[in-house]
N, C-alpha and C positions, 0 to 999 in steps of 0.2 A: 504494500500500500504506500503510495507516494506521500512525501511530507506535506504536499499541498492539501491532501484530504484532512490531515490533522489540523493544519492551519485554518482551513475552512470551518471545521467544527469549533475550534477555539474562538474564532472571530464571531461566529453566530452566537455561541454561548454567552460571550461577553455582552453582545447587543441585547440578547433576551433578558439577561439578568438586569441590565440597566433599565430596560423597559418595565420590567416587573417592579423594580424599586421605585421608579418615577411614578408609575400609576398608583401603586399602593400609597405612597406618600401623599400624592395629590388628593386621594379620596379618603384620607384619614385612617389607613390601615397600616399595621406593622408589616414590614417586608417579610419577616419571619413567619407570618401567618399564611403565606402563599408558598406552596412547595412545587418545585419544578420537576416534572416527570419527563424523562427521555423515552419516547416511544420508538422501539427498536426493530419494528417490522422491516425485514429485508436487509438490515444493517449488519455487516460482519462483526463478529465478537471483538476483534482487535480495535475497531473503531468505537464500539460501545465501551470497552474497557478504557480507552483513552478519555472518553467523556467522563467516566467515573474518576479517573485520575485528576481531572480538572475540578472535581467536587460534586458531580452529579451523584445523588444518593438514592435515587428512585428510578426504576426502569419499568416500562409498561410493555407487556407482551400480549399480542393479538391472537397468535396461532399456537395451539398446544404442540404440534409436531415441530414447528420451528423452534420453539422455546426449548424443548427437550434436546434438540440437536446442539443448541448453543449454550445451554445452562451450565454444563460441566466446566466450561472454560471462562465463564463470567467471573469478573472480580466480585468477590463476596462482600465487598464494602457497601454495595448498594442493595436496598430492598427491591423486591420484584412484586408488582401487582399484575394480576391477569385482567385485561381490559376488553378482550374480544368476546364475541358470542361463544358461549360455552355449552356444549352438549353434555347431558348427564353422564353418558358413558365415557367422557374424557376427564371427569373430575378426579378420578383415581390417579391420573398421571401428574397432577399438579398440586394435590392437597398438601404434600409435605414441602413443596419447593417455593411457594409464594406466601407472602405475608398478608395479602388481602385480595379478594376477588371482587372486582368492581361491577360486574355485569350480571348480577342476579335479578331476573325479571319474572320468575315464576315460583310458586310454592313447590312444584315438582323438583326443580333444580335445587332449591334451598334444602329440601328433605335429603337429597343425595349428598350434598355438601355436609349436612348435619350428620348423616350416617357414617360417612368416612372420617369426619373430624373426630367423632367419638371413638371410632375404631383406632385412630392414631393418638388418642388421649390428648386432644387439643381442642381449643375453641377457634374457629375460623372467622376472622373478621371479614365482613362483606359490605358492599354498597348495593343499594337497589337501583337498577337502571330504569330511567324514566324516558318514555317516548314523548317528549314534551311537545313535539310538533305533529303528533299523530300520523307519522309517515309510514306507509305500508312497507317500505323498503328497509325499515329499521326495526331492530328488536327493542324491547323495553316495555314496561308496564304502562298502561294509559294513566294519566294523572288522576283521573277519578277513581281508579282502583288501588291507588298506592297505599293509602292508610290501612285499608283492609288487608292488603298483602303483608305490610310490615307488622301489623298486629298478629297475624298468624305466624310469621317467621319468628317473632319475638318469643314465642312459646318453646322454640327449639333450644335444646341444651348445648348443642355443639356449634352454634352459629351466633354471631353477635353483629347486629346492624350498626354500622358506624356512620352512615350517611347516605347520600344520593350521588348518582352519576347521570350525565346526559350528553347527547350529541345533538345540538339544536339544528334545525334546518339552516342551510347556508344563506338563504335569503331571509331577511328580517331577523338575523341572528340575535341582535340586541333585544328585540321584543321578547323572544323566547327565553333568553337568558334572564330577563326580568321576571318572566312568569315562573321560571325555575327557582329563582331566589324567593319569590312569594310562597311557592310550594314547600321549599325547604324550611322556611320559617313556620309555616303552618304545621308541618309534621313535628318540628322541634317543640312548638308550643303545646302539642298534644301530650308530651311527657309520657310516652309509651315505655313501660318497663322493659329493661334489657335492650334499650335502643338509645344510643348516645348522641347521634347526629353531630358528630365532630367534623365530618368531611363533606364538602360539596365539590365534586370533581366535574369541572366543565371548563371549556376553553381549549382550543387547539391552535395551530400555527397562525390561522387567519383571524382569530377573535379572542385570543387569550387576555388581551388588555381589557376588552369589554367585559369578559368574564370576571376579572378581578374586581371591576367596579361593582358587579352584582354578587360579590361575596364568595367567589370560588376560592377554595383552599388548595386545590391541586389543578395545575394546568398541564395538559398532556401535549407535548410538542415533539413531532417527528420531523416533518419536512423542514420546518423553520430552523432546526438544529443540524440535521444530517443531509438535507437536500432532497430533491425528488428522486429517490431511489437511484442515486448516481453511482452506487456501488454494484449494481446488478451487471 
């Protein structure tokens, strides 16, 4: 891998960090309240590890098979969250290797995570994924069904709901980010037992600054950091 690739990532990371800090400060938030996730889909492990060496401490994985092929050589200094669509029959492959699953959108999936977490003597932290724009092409629970789903998941012993995740429609992103902020606060104010609502994961390369304005605590950046799959 050429030195130019490393310089490219370093330059992008510096700009992203500056944007996060400026936006947080402008809107009265502590910079430390926003965590930067490096989304590693299609990115070679050596480039990912270089990003970790620069201080990235959170990786986002979209595909189970790709993660399994890269995970053994990842720098263990970074946490890994699973952020892609997750089939129930794939949970067993990641249950021991990720610290949080962001894409839980059904009771069936939550039950399987719960079963395997108990079998591995652990509690699995999760986020509930919300289809805030009602798009048929995206997974996620409809907003009107969210509280009911969370209430049912909260009864499971091996799962702990830590917050919400969403991918808003690219058009009118700011409108849907605002709706997501309102929904997050609504769930938080419900004070559901075994639900902490610490995390609001939203915002990607094109809208992470707007997401910070609307309360995001995790921004998931792939293209903005690593480029448009330039390493394929």
